[in-house]
N, CA and C of each residue as an Amber inpcrd file, in Angstrom:
protein
   201
   4.5260000   0.9520000 -12.7950000   3.9720000   0.9510000 -11.4550000
   2.9580000   1.8920000 -11.0860000   1.8080000   1.4560000 -10.5820000
   0.7100000   2.0430000 -10.3630000   0.0000000   2.7540000  -8.6160000
  -0.0170000   2.8600000  -8.2280000  -0.5250000   2.8680000  -6.9840000
  -1.9730000   2.7550000  -6.7180000  -1.9780000   1.2870000  -5.6240000
  -2.8630000   0.6970000  -5.3580000  -3.8280000   1.1370000  -4.4110000
  -2.9270000   1.6750000  -3.4220000  -3.8240000   2.3540000  -1.8360000
  -2.9900000   3.1720000  -0.8170000  -3.4490000   3.5790000  -0.2460000
  -3.0230000   4.6540000   0.8210000  -3.0170000   3.9610000   1.4260000
  -2.1310000   4.0850000   2.8730000  -2.4620000   3.5000000   3.9540000
  -2.2460000   4.8310000   5.1700000  -2.6330000   4.8640000   6.5400000
  -2.7150000   5.5050000   7.2490000  -0.8370000   5.9810000   7.8190000
   0.0850000   5.0680000   7.6280000   0.9380000   4.6770000   7.8930000
   2.2050000   4.0190000   7.6150000   3.2380000   4.2160000   7.6020000
   4.0780000   2.7120000   6.9910000   3.9010000   0.8250000   7.4010000
   3.9910000   1.5090000   8.6540000   3.3080000  -0.2420000   9.4780000
   2.3200000  -0.8130000   8.3380000   1.0780000  -0.4280000   8.2730000
  -0.2380000  -0.8050000   7.4260000   0.5710000  -1.1300000   6.2550000
   1.1370000  -0.2730000   5.4840000   1.1830000  -0.5700000   3.8890000
   2.6090000  -1.9310000   3.5690000   3.6390000  -1.7390000   4.7920000
   4.6500000  -2.7430000   5.3480000   3.4140000  -4.2170000   4.7490000
   2.5710000  -4.5740000   6.1790000   1.4170000  -5.0360000   5.9370000
   1.1930000  -5.8020000   4.9370000   0.8230000  -4.6440000   3.9530000
   0.0860000  -5.2060000   2.9590000   0.9260000  -5.5340000   2.2180000
   1.9380000  -4.2430000   1.7500000   2.7920000  -5.1550000   0.6740000
   3.1580000  -6.3540000   1.0770000   3.7170000  -7.1030000   2.0090000
   3.9100000  -8.6220000   2.6250000   2.8120000  -9.6050000   2.3640000
   1.2070000  -8.9670000   2.1530000   0.7310000  -9.9500000   1.9560000
   0.2540000 -10.0320000  -0.0070000   0.5770000  -9.3080000  -0.4110000
   0.5680000  -9.2660000  -1.5850000   1.7900000  -9.7100000  -2.0660000
   3.0180000  -9.8610000  -1.7810000   4.0070000 -10.4080000  -1.8680000
   3.2700000 -12.5540000  -1.9630000   2.8410000 -12.3710000  -0.8500000
   2.4390000 -13.7420000  -0.4010000   1.5970000 -14.3440000  -1.3140000
   1.4340000 -13.5190000  -2.4100000  -0.0590000 -14.1560000  -3.4740000
   1.4170000 -13.3830000  -4.7000000   2.1010000 -13.5270000  -4.6860000
   3.2140000 -13.9370000  -6.0410000   3.0990000 -12.0130000  -6.4800000
   2.4070000 -11.2000000  -5.8950000   2.2750000  -9.9590000  -6.5040000
   3.6170000  -9.0710000  -5.6040000   4.5940000  -8.2190000  -6.4670000
   5.5040000  -7.6880000  -6.1610000   4.8530000  -6.2270000  -6.2650000
   5.5680000  -5.4620000  -4.7000000   4.7920000  -4.3990000  -4.1170000
   5.5700000  -3.7130000  -3.7040000   5.9720000  -2.0760000  -3.8590000
   6.7740000  -1.2620000  -3.0650000   5.4700000  -0.2900000  -2.3480000
   6.2760000   0.2550000  -1.9820000   5.5580000   1.3040000  -0.5760000
   7.2570000   2.5720000  -0.9560000   5.9380000   3.4610000  -0.1970000
   6.3810000   4.9510000  -0.9410000   5.9390000   5.6370000   0.6110000
   6.8300000   6.1210000   1.3130000   5.9450000   6.4860000   2.7210000
   7.2430000   7.9070000   2.5780000   7.1890000   9.2200000   3.3170000
   8.0290000  10.1940000   4.1380000   8.0110000   9.5750000   5.3000000
   9.6210000   9.1690000   5.7810000  10.3360000   8.8640000   6.4170000
   9.6180000   9.3480000   7.8150000   9.3950000  11.1800000   8.0130000
   8.9820000  11.7340000   8.6730000   7.4000000  11.2310000   9.6020000
   6.6530000  10.6600000   8.0640000   5.1120000  10.7650000   9.1910000
   4.2830000  11.2680000   9.1020000   4.8650000  12.4430000   9.1020000
   4.1040000  13.7300000   9.0270000   4.8330000  15.5520000   8.3390000
   4.0370000  16.0210000   8.0310000   4.2580000  16.9760000   7.2000000
   3.4010000  18.0910000   7.3540000   3.7440000  19.4140000   8.3560000
   3.0070000  20.8650000   8.7220000   2.5370000  20.3660000   9.1230000
   2.0950000  18.9400000  10.0660000   1.0850000  18.7770000  11.2260000
  -0.0060000  17.9990000  10.2310000   0.3490000  17.5640000   9.0090000
  -1.1240000  16.7370000   8.5850000  -0.7730000  15.0070000   8.4580000
  -1.1020000  13.9940000   8.6740000  -0.8060000  12.6590000   8.0790000
  -0.4810000  12.5980000   6.3910000   0.7020000  11.9400000   6.4100000
   1.5880000  11.6650000   4.5810000   0.9780000  10.2300000   4.6360000
   0.8670000   9.5750000   5.2810000   0.7870000   7.9770000   5.0080000
   1.3060000   7.7650000   4.1340000   1.4440000   6.6250000   3.8080000
   2.2290000   5.9920000   2.9990000   1.8390000   5.2120000   1.8890000
   1.8600000   4.9400000   0.5740000   1.2100000   5.0610000  -0.8240000
   1.9590000   2.9700000  -1.0820000   0.9720000   2.8140000  -1.8620000
   1.0680000   0.8230000  -1.8940000   1.5420000   1.1820000  -3.6760000
   2.3490000   0.4880000  -4.1580000   2.4080000   0.4490000  -5.7520000
   2.8070000  -1.1840000  -5.9130000   2.1850000  -1.0300000  -7.2530000
   2.7210000  -2.4970000  -7.9990000   2.5600000  -2.6750000  -9.2680000
   3.3440000  -3.5040000  -9.9430000   2.8300000  -3.4620000 -11.6800000
   1.6800000  -2.8970000 -12.1420000   1.4840000  -2.5120000 -12.9810000
   0.3720000  -2.0930000 -14.1770000  -0.2680000  -3.1890000 -14.3770000
  -0.0690000  -4.3040000 -14.7540000  -0.9440000  -5.4650000 -14.9100000
  -1.3690000  -6.5230000 -13.8010000  -0.6250000  -5.6340000 -12.8760000
  -0.9700000  -6.5710000 -11.3710000  -2.5260000  -5.5940000 -10.4560000
  -2.5600000  -4.2260000 -11.1590000  -2.8200000  -3.6360000  -9.9710000
  -4.5970000  -3.6930000  -9.9560000  -5.4530000  -4.2170000 -11.2900000
  -6.6720000  -4.8350000 -10.3950000  -6.4430000  -6.2030000  -8.9050000
  -5.9380000  -7.3780000  -9.6890000  -5.9570000  -8.6140000  -8.7700000
  -5.6370000  -7.8930000  -7.3080000  -4.5060000  -6.2690000  -7.0290000
  -3.7470000  -6.3800000  -5.6690000  -4.8540000  -4.9520000  -5.6800000
  -6.0450000  -4.8060000  -6.1280000  -6.8430000  -3.6980000  -5.2060000
  -7.7030000  -4.7960000  -4.6210000  -8.3660000  -5.9170000  -5.3370000
  -9.2620000  -6.6510000  -5.1380000  -8.8070000  -7.2890000  -3.2160000
  -7.5310000  -7.8220000  -3.9320000  -7.1820000  -8.2460000  -2.0200000
  -6.6450000  -7.7060000  -1.4810000  -6.8090000  -6.4660000  -1.4100000
  -6.4620000  -5.0200000  -0.7050000  -7.7260000  -4.5400000  -0.0910000
  -8.8710000  -4.9410000  -0.6910000 -10.2380000  -4.3400000  -0.5450000
 -10.9500000  -5.7870000   0.8400000 -10.2870000  -6.9000000   0.5990000
 -10.5610000  -8.3100000   0.9690000 -10.1190000  -7.8780000   2.8760000
  -8.3210000  -7.6190000   2.2400000  -7.6890000  -8.1580000   3.7090000
  -7.3870000  -6.3420000   4.5280000  -8.0160000  -5.4370000   4.0220000
  -7.9150000  -4.1210000   5.0120000  -8.7610000  -2.9800000   4.5230000
 -10.2360000  -3.3270000   3.8250000 -10.9420000  -2.5750000   3.7180000
 -11.0460000  -1.3130000   3.3720000 -11.5850000  -0.3660000   5.0360000
 -11.2290000   0.8470000   4.5340000  -9.9860000   1.8100000   5.3570000
  -9.2060000   1.1600000   5.5560000  -8.2840000   0.9980000   6.0480000
  -6.7020000   2.0840000   5.2910000
């Protein structure tokens, strides 16, 4: 697995995961359930299989830009 993007929260990451899966790319979200650690936003990371990394990054850039 490779990390393709970090999102500010699990909600955005879950939307991105669903968008990728709609395109046939299996994706996983990794996020701390607390959402914050020592007052600093932690965010959520989105992972895909290494072979799908480039395609996933391209798709995420089109859909989510700088989010």
